[in-house]
C-alpha positions in Angstrom: 102.1 111.1 91.6 100.5 113.6 94.0 100.1 113.2 97.7 96.5 113.1 98.9 95.3 116.4 100.3 95.5 117.1 104.0 92.5 118.4 106.0 93.2 121.6 108.0 90.1 121.9 110.2 91.1 119.4 112.9 92.0 120.1 116.5 95.7 120.2 117.4 97.1 116.7 118.1 97.1 115.7 121.8 100.4 114.7 123.4 100.6 111.8 125.9 103.0 111.7 128.9 106.4 110.3 128.0 105.8 107.3 130.2 102.3 106.5 129.1 102.0 102.9 127.8 100.7 102.6 124.2 98.0 100.0 124.2 97.5 97.9 121.1 94.8 95.8 119.6 96.0 93.2 117.1 94.1 91.9 114.0 95.3 88.4 113.2 96.7 85.5 115.1 99.3 84.2 112.6 103.0 84.5 112.3 102.9 88.3 111.7 100.9 88.8 114.9 103.4 86.5 116.7 106.3 88.6 115.5 104.5 91.8 116.7 103.8 90.2 120.1 107.5 89.4 120.4 108.4 93.0 119.6 105.9 94.3 122.2 107.6 92.0 124.7 110.9 93.9 124.0 109.3 97.4 124.3 108.5 98.5 127.9 106.2 101.3 126.7 103.8 99.0 124.8 101.3 96.4 125.7 98.7 94.3 123.8 95.2 94.7 125.2 93.2 92.6 122.8 93.4 90.3 119.7 90.9 89.4 117.1 90.8 86.6 114.5 88.0 85.2 112.3 88.6 82.0 114.1 87.7 82.7 117.7 89.6 79.7 119.0 92.8 80.9 117.3 92.4 84.3 118.9 91.8 82.7 122.3 94.9 80.5 122.0 97.0 83.5 120.9 95.8 85.5 123.8 96.6 82.8 126.2 100.1 82.2 124.8 101.0 85.9 125.0 99.2 86.9 128.2 96.5 89.1 126.4 93.4 89.7 128.4 90.8 89.9 125.6 90.1 87.8 122.5 87.4 88.4 119.8 86.1 86.8 116.6 85.6 90.1 114.8 87.2 93.5 114.5 83.8 95.2 115.2 83.6 93.4 118.6 87.1 94.5 119.5 86.6 98.1 118.5 83.3 98.4 120.3 84.7 96.9 123.5 87.9 99.0 123.8 87.0 102.6 123.0 88.3 105.6 125.0 85.7 105.3 127.7 86.0 101.5 128.2 87.7 99.8 131.1 90.6 98.6 128.9 91.0 101.2 126.1 93.1 100.6 123.0 95.2 103.4 121.4 96.5 101.8 118.2 95.3 98.8 116.2 97.9 96.7 114.4 96.5 95.5 111.1 98.0 92.1 110.3 95.2 90.6 108.3 95.7 89.3 104.7 96.8 91.9 102.2 93.4 92.0 100.6 91.8 93.3 103.8 94.4 95.9 104.8 92.4 98.9 103.4 89.0 97.7 104.7 90.3 97.0 108.2 92.4 100.2 108.4 89.6 102.5 107.2 87.1 100.9 109.6 89.5 101.3 112.5 90.4 104.9 111.7 86.7 105.8 111.3 86.1 104.3 114.8 88.6 106.7 116.2 91.7 104.5 116.7 95.3 105.1 115.5 96.5 102.5 113.0 99.7 100.6 112.2 99.1 98.5 109.0 101.5 95.8 107.9 103.2 96.0 104.5 102.0 96.1 101.8 100.1 99.2 102.8 97.3 98.4 100.3 96.8 96.6 97.0 95.9 99.6 94.8 96.8 103.2 94.8 93.1 104.2 95.2 92.8 102.0 98.3 96.0 103.7 99.7 94.7 107.1 99.0 91.4 106.3 100.7 93.2 105.1 103.8 95.2 108.4 104.0 92.0 110.4 103.6 90.3 108.4 106.3 93.2 109.2 108.6 93.1 112.9 107.8 89.3 113.0 108.3 89.5 111.2 111.6 92.6 113.1 112.7 94.4 109.9 113.6 97.9 108.4 113.3 98.5 106.1 110.3 101.7 104.3 109.3 102.7 101.4 107.2 104.7 98.8 109.1 107.7 98.7 106.7 110.3 98.0 109.3 113.3 98.8 107.1 112.8 102.5 107.6 113.5 102.3 111.3 116.2 99.6 111.6 119.9 100.4 112.1 121.3 98.8 108.9 119.2 101.1 106.7 120.2 104.0 108.9 123.9 103.1 108.3 123.1 103.0 104.6 121.5 106.4 104.6 124.6 107.8 106.4 127.2 106.4 104.0 125.5 106.5 100.6 126.5 110.2 100.0 130.2 109.1 100.0 129.6 107.4 96.6 128.8 110.7 94.9 126.5 110.4 91.8 124.9 107.0 91.5 124.4 105.3 88.1 123.1 101.8 88.9 121.5 100.3 92.0 120.5 96.6 92.3 118.3 95.7 95.2 117.4 92.0 95.8 114.9 90.3 98.1 114.7 86.7 97.2 114.1 83.6 99.3 112.6 80.2 98.8 109.1 80.3 100.2 108.2 77.9 102.9 104.7 77.7 101.3 106.0 76.7 97.9 106.0 73.0 98.7 102.4 73.3 99.8 101.5 75.0 96.5 103.4 72.4 94.5 101.5 69.7 96.3 98.2 71.1 95.1 97.3 73.5 97.9 96.7 77.2 97.7 98.3 78.9 100.7 97.5 82.6 101.3 101.0 83.6 100.1 100.0 82.4 96.5 96.3 83.2 96.5 95.3 86.1 94.2 92.1 86.7 96.1 94.2 87.5 99.2 96.8 89.7 97.4 99.5 87.0 97.3 102.6 86.6 95.1 106.2 87.5 95.1 105.8 91.2 94.2 103.5 91.9 97.1 105.4 89.8 99.7 109.0 90.4 98.7 109.1 92.9 95.8 107.9 95.6 98.2 111.2 95.6 100.0 113.5 96.7 97.2 110.8 99.0 95.7 110.1 100.7 99.0 113.8 101.0 99.8 114.4 102.7 96.4 111.6 105.2 97.1 112.8 105.7 100.7 116.3 106.6 99.5 115.7 108.4 96.1 112.1 109.6 96.2 109.4 108.9 93.6 110.5 107.6 90.2 109.4 108.4 86.6 109.0 105.0 84.9 108.3 101.4 85.8 109.3 98.4 83.7 108.4 95.0 85.1 108.8 91.3 84.0 107.9 88.2 85.9 107.1 84.5 85.9 103.5 83.6 86.6 102.2 80.5 88.5 99.1 78.7 87.3 97.1 80.2 90.2 97.7 83.7 88.7 100.3 85.3 90.9 104.0 85.8 90.3 106.7 83.5 91.6 109.6 85.8 90.8 110.4 88.9 88.7 112.3 92.1 88.1 111.1 95.7 88.4 113.2 98.5 87.0 112.6 101.9 88.4 113.9 104.7 86.1 114.7 108.2 87.4 114.6 110.4 84.2 114.6 113.9 85.8 115.7 115.8 88.8 118.4 115.1 91.3 118.8 111.4 90.3 118.3 111.8 86.6 119.8 108.8 84.7 119.6 106.5 87.7 118.1 103.0 87.3 117.2 100.8 90.2 116.8 97.2 89.4 114.6 95.4 92.0 114.9 91.6 92.1 112.3 89.5 93.9 111.7 85.8 94.1 109.9 83.2 96.2 111.6 80.3 94.4 115.3 80.9 94.9 117.9 82.1 97.5 118.9 85.8 97.3 121.9 87.7 96.2 123.5 90.8 97.7 122.4 94.3 96.8 124.7 97.1 95.5 124.9 100.8 94.9 127.4 101.9 92.2 128.9 105.3 91.6 131.7 106.5 89.3 134.4 104.6 91.2 132.9 103.1 94.3 130.4 100.4 95.2 128.5 100.0 98.5 127.1 96.5 99.0 124.6 95.1 101.5 123.5 91.5 102.2 119.8 92.2 102.6 117.6 95.1 101.6 115.1 94.4 104.3 117.5 94.5 107.3 121.1 95.0 106.2 123.7 93.4 108.4 126.8 93.2 106.3 127.6 96.5 104.6 130.8 97.1 102.7 132.2 100.1 100.8 134.7 99.3 98.1 136.8 101.8 96.1 138.7 105.1 96.6 136.0 106.4 99.0 136.9 103.7 101.5 139.1 104.7 104.3 141.7 102.1 103.5 141.6 102.9 99.8 140.3 99.4 99.0 137.4 98.4 101.2 135.7 99.4 104.4 133.5 97.3 106.7 130.4 99.3 107.7 128.5 96.3 109.0 125.9 96.6 111.9 126.4 94.4 114.9 123.2 93.0 116.3 122.2 90.4 118.9 119.3 88.1 118.1 118.0 88.3 114.5 114.5 87.0 115.1 111.8 89.0 113.2 110.1 90.1 116.4 113.3 91.8 117.6 113.7 93.6 114.3 110.1 94.9 114.6 111.0 96.4 117.9 112.7 99.4 116.2 109.6 100.2 114.3 107.4 99.6 117.4 109.4 102.0 119.5 109.1 104.7 116.9 105.3 104.2 116.6 105.0 104.5 120.4 107.1 107.7 120.4 105.1 109.2 117.5 101.7 108.4 119.1 102.8 109.9 122.4 103.9 113.0 120.6 100.6 113.5 118.9 102.0 112.9 115.4 99.7 111.8 112.6 102.4 110.2 110.4 106.1 109.4 110.4 108.6 111.9 109.0 111.0 109.1 108.2 108.4 106.9 106.4 105.7 109.3 105.4 102.3 108.2 104.0 103.1 109.7 100.6 106.0 107.2 100.2 103.7 104.3 101.1 101.1 105.4 98.5 103.9 105.7 95.9 105.2 102.2 96.6 101.7 100.8 96.2 101.3 102.6 92.9 104.6 101.1 91.6 103.6 97.6 92.7 100.2 98.0 91.0 101.7 99.1 87.7 104.3 96.2 87.9 101.5 93.7 88.4 99.7 95.1 85.4 102.7 94.7 83.2 103.4 91.2 84.5 99.8 90.1 84.2 98.8 89.6 87.8 95.3 90.6 88.5 93.6 90.9 91.9 89.9 91.4 92.5 90.8 94.9 93.9 92.3 95.9 90.6 88.9 95.7 89.0 87.8 98.4 91.3 90.5 100.9 90.4 
């Protein structure tokens, strides 16, 4: 899987002062936008200037709740009103719209000259993801997927201690939780989380966490094998994705990714010759334990991360702080979570959907 080509004829990125506030526009007024607003409230160097939603009244209510000065009923309105020469300019647009609109909204925003932070999943298809990267290169703007795990302290602890296990043979990564929307679906409704037209289903909502973590830690894989259980609406309720590393540094490694919207989760584990490192959650690990000879006590070692409040908005604050730092520095992507990894994860999820039998309208377009 090759990385999209980079353009080389753009001007050097412009740095901003270290104390410059990064001003955001927000697409969406649902729970994702609420978490993002909570993160902004924790980050002194960030502020939300405007919000847009297809329902103007929802945008207005969200703006009033979070002290945001401007609310709009369309992305076009927001972008036109908050360009560089406006009275209230926006630096970065946070794309929190439904999965099916990520690529469209991100590309339109980049072409209008704004930096973009797009919620996971980055896109629905690899061709969409590559088009987003090309748009960012052409516009010479920052683009990043909002996969918060790359920036949070539990995954940092995991990166630090994994080498102690030596050669890995089997990794099991689990992201499973009973969906709060499942009862609505079982009652005859079709919430966005289960709507194929909006890119719903367990793979796209939860499967992305173990898949992205595997790519984050071990790089791109060689083979994908996927199974899953389909709902009558056409999306998956749960499933398994096996990522096989046949060549290179991790040759022989299999990563088993478990995802489910119909059951509680199990812990994740990394197994070497003699040692096992386990984590309680592959999205934001809190309890981390090393068992085996590599442990300092010879039996087990607690490597857990201590945190305060666990609300999603507070977890997003790590990612937000890094976005603000990168934009101030004139970066065009994150070294820790580069665009090539986001594109690779989208490709894996697309292939897993194909094997399971989940088809989105976007899949018909390549």
